[in-house]
C-alpha positions in Angstrom: 15.3 -12.1 30.7 12.4 -12.1 28.2 12.7 -14.2 25.1 11.4 -12.4 21.9 10.5 -14.2 18.8 10.1 -12.4 15.5 7.3 -13.3 13.1 8.3 -12.1 9.7 11.9 -11.4 8.5 11.3 -8.6 6.0 12.5 -5.0 5.8 11.5 -3.7 9.3 12.7 -7.0 10.9 16.3 -5.8 10.4 15.8 -3.0 13.0 14.1 -5.3 15.5 16.6 -8.2 15.1 19.6 -5.9 15.5 18.3 -4.4 18.8 17.4 -7.8 20.3 20.1 -9.9 18.7 23.0 -7.5 19.5 22.0 -7.3 23.2 21.0 -3.6 23.1 17.8 -4.0 25.2 18.5 -4.9 28.8 16.3 -7.7 30.0 15.5 -8.9 26.4 17.1 -11.3 23.9 16.3 -12.6 20.5 15.3 -16.3 20.9 14.0 -17.3 17.5 12.8 -16.0 14.1 10.1 -17.1 11.7 9.2 -16.5 8.1 7.3 -18.5 5.5 10.2 -17.9 3.2 12.7 -20.4 4.5 15.7 -18.5 3.1 14.8 -15.3 4.9 14.3 -17.0 8.2 17.5 -19.1 7.9 19.6 -16.0 7.0 18.4 -14.0 10.0 18.7 -17.0 12.3 22.2 -17.7 11.3 23.3 -14.1 11.6 22.2 -14.0 15.3 22.7 -17.6 16.2 19.1 -18.4 16.9 16.7 -21.1 15.7 14.8 -20.3 12.5 11.2 -21.5 11.7 8.8 -21.4 8.9 5.7 -22.1 11.0 4.8 -19.7 13.9 3.0 -22.4 15.9 6.0 -24.7 15.7 8.2 -21.8 17.0 5.7 -21.1 19.8 5.8 -24.7 20.9 9.6 -25.2 20.8 11.5 -21.9 21.2 10.5 -20.8 24.7 9.1 -17.4 23.6 7.8 -14.9 26.1 6.9 -12.2 23.6 6.0 -12.5 19.9 6.8 -9.6 17.6 4.5 -9.6 14.5 6.3 -8.0 11.6 4.3 -9.4 8.7 2.2 -7.6 6.1 -0.2 -5.2 7.7 -3.2 -7.1 6.1 -2.1 -10.3 7.9 -1.5 -8.7 11.4 -5.0 -9.6 12.7 -4.8 -13.3 11.6 -1.4 -13.7 13.1 -2.0 -11.9 16.4 -5.3 -13.8 17.0 -3.5 -17.1 16.3 -0.6 -16.3 18.5 -2.8 -15.1 21.4 -3.8 -18.8 21.9 -0.3 -19.6 23.1 -0.7 -17.3 26.1 2.3 -15.1 25.4 2.5 -11.3 25.1 2.4 -9.8 21.6 4.0 -6.8 19.9 2.7 -5.8 16.5 4.1 -3.3 14.1 2.0 -0.4 12.9 -0.6 -0.3 11.7 -2.1 -2.9 14.1 -4.6 -3.9 11.4 -6.3 -2.4 8.3 -9.9 -2.7 9.4 -11.7 -1.7 12.7 -13.3 -5.1 12.9 -9.9 -6.8 12.7 -8.5 -4.5 15.4 -11.5 -5.3 17.6 -11.0 -9.0 17.1 -7.3 -8.7 18.0 -8.0 -6.8 21.2 -10.7 -9.3 22.2 -8.4 -12.3 21.5 -5.6 -10.9 23.7 -8.0 -9.9 26.4 -9.5 -13.4 26.5 -6.0 -15.0 26.5 -4.9 -12.6 29.3 -1.9 -11.3 27.3 -0.7 -7.8 26.7 -1.0 -6.3 23.2 1.6 -3.7 22.3 1.3 -1.6 19.1 4.7 -0.3 17.9 4.6 3.5 17.8 8.2 4.2 18.4 8.1 7.9 17.4 6.3 8.6 20.6 9.6 7.9 22.3 11.7 10.3 20.2 13.5 12.7 22.5 12.0 15.9 21.2 8.5 14.3 21.0 8.7 13.4 24.7 9.7 17.0 25.5 6.7 18.3 23.4 4.4 15.9 25.2 5.7 17.2 28.6 4.8 20.7 27.5 1.3 19.6 26.5 0.7 17.8 29.8 1.8 20.9 31.7 -0.7 23.1 29.7 2.0 25.4 28.4 0.1 25.9 25.1 -3.1 27.2 26.6 -5.9 27.0 24.0 -4.8 24.8 21.1 -5.2 26.5 17.7 -3.7 24.1 15.1 -1.7 20.9 14.8 0.1 19.9 11.6 2.1 16.9 10.5 4.1 16.6 7.2 5.6 13.5 5.8 7.6 14.2 2.7 9.4 11.1 1.8 10.7 9.3 -1.3 9.5 5.8 -2.2 10.2 5.0 -5.9 8.6 2.2 -7.9 11.4 -0.1 -6.9 10.4 0.1 -3.3 6.9 -1.1 -4.1 8.1 -3.8 -6.5 10.1 -5.5 -3.7 7.0 -7.3 -2.5 3.6 -7.9 -4.3 1.6 -6.8 -1.3 3.1 -3.3 -1.1 0.7 -0.5 -2.0 -2.3 -2.9 -2.2 -5.6 -2.2 -0.4 -5.8 -5.7 0.9 -2.5 -5.9 2.7 -0.8 -2.5 2.9 -2.7 0.7 2.0 -0.8 3.8 0.9 1.2 6.6 2.4 -1.4 7.3 5.1 -1.5 3.8 6.4 2.1 2.9 6.1 4.7 5.8 6.2 2.5 8.5 7.8 0.7 6.3 10.4 3.2 7.3 13.1 2.6 10.9 12.4 -1.1 10.6 12.4 -0.8 8.9 15.8 1.5 11.7 17.1 -1.0 14.4 15.9 -3.9 12.7 17.7 -1.8 12.0 20.8 -0.9 15.7 21.1 -4.2 17.4 19.9 -6.8 15.0 21.3 -9.9 13.4 19.8 -10.9 14.2 16.3 -14.5 15.3 15.4 -14.3 15.2 11.6 -12.0 14.9 8.6 -12.0 16.0 5.0 -9.4 14.5 2.7 -8.1 14.4 -0.9 -5.7 11.8 -2.2 -4.0 10.8 -5.4 -1.5 8.3 -6.8 1.0 10.7 -8.5 4.2 8.9 -9.4 4.0 5.2 -8.9 1.9 2.3 -10.1 0.1 1.0 -7.0 -3.5 0.6 -6.0 -3.5 3.0 -3.0 -2.4 6.6 -2.7 1.1 8.0 -2.6 0.0 11.6 -1.8 -2.7 12.9 0.5 -3.9 16.1 2.2 -6.3 16.0 5.2 -8.1 18.8 7.1 -9.2 17.8 10.7 -11.4 19.4 13.3 -10.6 18.4 16.8 -13.1 18.0 19.7 -11.4 20.9 21.5 -12.1 23.3 18.6 -8.6 23.3 17.1 -7.9 22.5 13.4 -5.4 20.2 12.0 -3.6 19.4 8.7 -2.0 16.1 7.5 0.3 16.4 4.5 1.7 13.0 3.4 3.5 11.9 0.3 6.1 9.4 -0.8 6.4 11.2 -4.1 9.3 13.4 -3.1 12.3 13.0 -5.4 15.1 12.2 -5.2 15.3 11.6 -1.4 13.5 12.0 1.9 12.8 15.6 2.8 11.1 15.7 6.2 8.9 14.1 8.8 7.6 16.9 11.1 4.9 18.0 13.6 4.0 21.5 14.7 1.7 22.6 17.5 0.3 26.1 17.7 -1.5 27.4 20.8 -2.4 30.8 22.3 0.6 30.6 24.6 3.3 28.9 22.5 4.5 27.3 19.3 6.6 24.2 18.9 7.9 22.6 15.7 9.8 19.3 15.5 11.4 18.6 12.1 14.2 16.6 10.6 13.4 13.6 8.4 12.1 11.5 11.3 10.5 13.9 13.8 13.9 14.2 15.4 15.0 17.8 15.4 13.6 20.5 17.7 13.3 23.5 15.3 11.1 26.0 17.2 10.4 26.1 21.0 8.7 29.4 21.9 6.4 30.2 24.7 4.7 33.4 26.0 5.8 32.5 29.5 9.4 31.3 29.1 11.2 29.1 31.6 14.8 29.0 32.6 15.7 25.9 30.7 13.9 26.9 27.5 17.0 28.3 25.9 18.7 24.8 26.0 15.8 22.9 24.4 16.8 23.4 20.8 20.3 21.9 21.5 19.4 19.3 24.0 16.4 17.8 22.3 17.6 17.3 18.8 19.2 14.0 17.6 20.2 12.6 14.2 18.8 9.1 13.8 20.4 6.6 11.4 17.2 6.2 9.3 13.5 7.1 9.1 13.0 4.6 11.8 14.7 6.9 14.3 16.0 5.8 17.7 12.5 5.2 19.1 12.5 1.4 18.7 15.2 1.1 21.4 13.2 3.2 23.9 10.0 1.4 22.9 11.5 -2.0 23.6 12.7 -0.7 27.0 9.1 0.4 27.7 7.8 -3.1 26.7 10.2 -4.9 29.0 9.4 -2.6 31.9 5.6 -3.0 31.3 5.9 -6.8 31.3 8.5 -7.2 34.0 7.2 -4.7 36.4 3.5 -4.7 35.6 3.3 -1.1 34.5 0.7 0.3 32.1 1.9 0.3 28.5 1.6 3.5 26.4 0.2 2.1 23.2 -2.1 -0.8 23.8 -4.7 -2.3 21.4 -7.3 0.4 22.2 -4.8 3.2 21.6 -3.6 1.6 18.4 -7.2 1.3 17.2 -7.7 5.0 17.8 -5.4 6.1 15.1 -6.6 3.3 12.8 -10.2 4.6 13.1 -8.9 8.1 12.1 -7.1 6.6 9.0 -10.2 4.7 8.0 -12.3 7.9 8.3 -9.7 9.7 6.1 -10.1 7.0 3.4 -13.9 7.2 3.8 -13.7 10.9 3.0 -11.4 10.3 0.0 -13.9 7.8 -1.4 -17.0 9.9 -0.8 -15.7 13.4 -1.3 -17.4 14.4 1.9 -16.5 15.4 5.4 -16.7 12.4 7.7 -17.5 12.5 11.4 -15.6 10.3 13.7 -17.1 7.3 15.6 -18.4 5.8 12.4 -18.6 2.5 10.6 -16.7 2.4 7.3 -18.9 2.0 4.3 -16.7 3.0 1.3 -13.2 2.7 2.7 -11.2 0.2 0.6 -8.5 -0.4 3.2 -8.3 -4.1 4.2 -10.7 -5.3 1.5 -9.6 -8.6 0.1 
């Protein structure tokens, strides 16, 4: 049984605490929670009958933690992961793993030196239809890839950003690309491969925040395919969709729904016997935009630690999509196409 300790008891911690605290993950249990706001920590601790702390080092020393789960503001992930790595326990960190590439590199280095695993939460990779799409990609069913597109059309009113002073800031959060769409950016790169260059435009349309609430990005992949990212939290009055579509010379697949959860199109030039069942079998209705992927992700983490298996999204893989997001912001700031494998010059993300 692995003991998990949550660092941060905010909005996303509700999902993590319910899975661990209600015994929904075999081989895992919630052992303690921590938040610098004592009331938040106490309320969550009391709900699940576990100790509550306001200091992560105190929790590490007294709660018998095997895995830390970092759920704090994105701009603090690096500081917290690097500090926790000293305790020699494995670490999960919510997306994005960090806001700057230098911070991501420091996190990877700290965990490597401490001999601990670093897991970056990308739960949408474990959505049932996404897994089926990845299977088709691995089997080469698309042939030559032509275009990949992700769309995030969600609603985040001003009240959402007003919940915490760090939301929508460059120093601690970023905008729709870094926060809400980061999963979809990861999925697009996971499916389509390395990116050669990006060209992007962004605006802050409907809310009062530092970063963007709406962006459009054109990508060129190393394999010659093109890509499009459309991301906004300016949909009104409610969430519309979170989707990915892959077009190739031998097939077309689109996964829609509001959380990349519904197989909408599954068409191949060379059909297989079970293709007719895919639309029905690989569509699920998740309870929220978080989907069902967190449960599968936790099962993956437990398996990787308990059985020594390779984990799907480690620090290097988490850095990959972060580099792409930094390149997108670089393009927004400069108005130019930006080639990947670069050092950010004008990107404001993570600047304090």
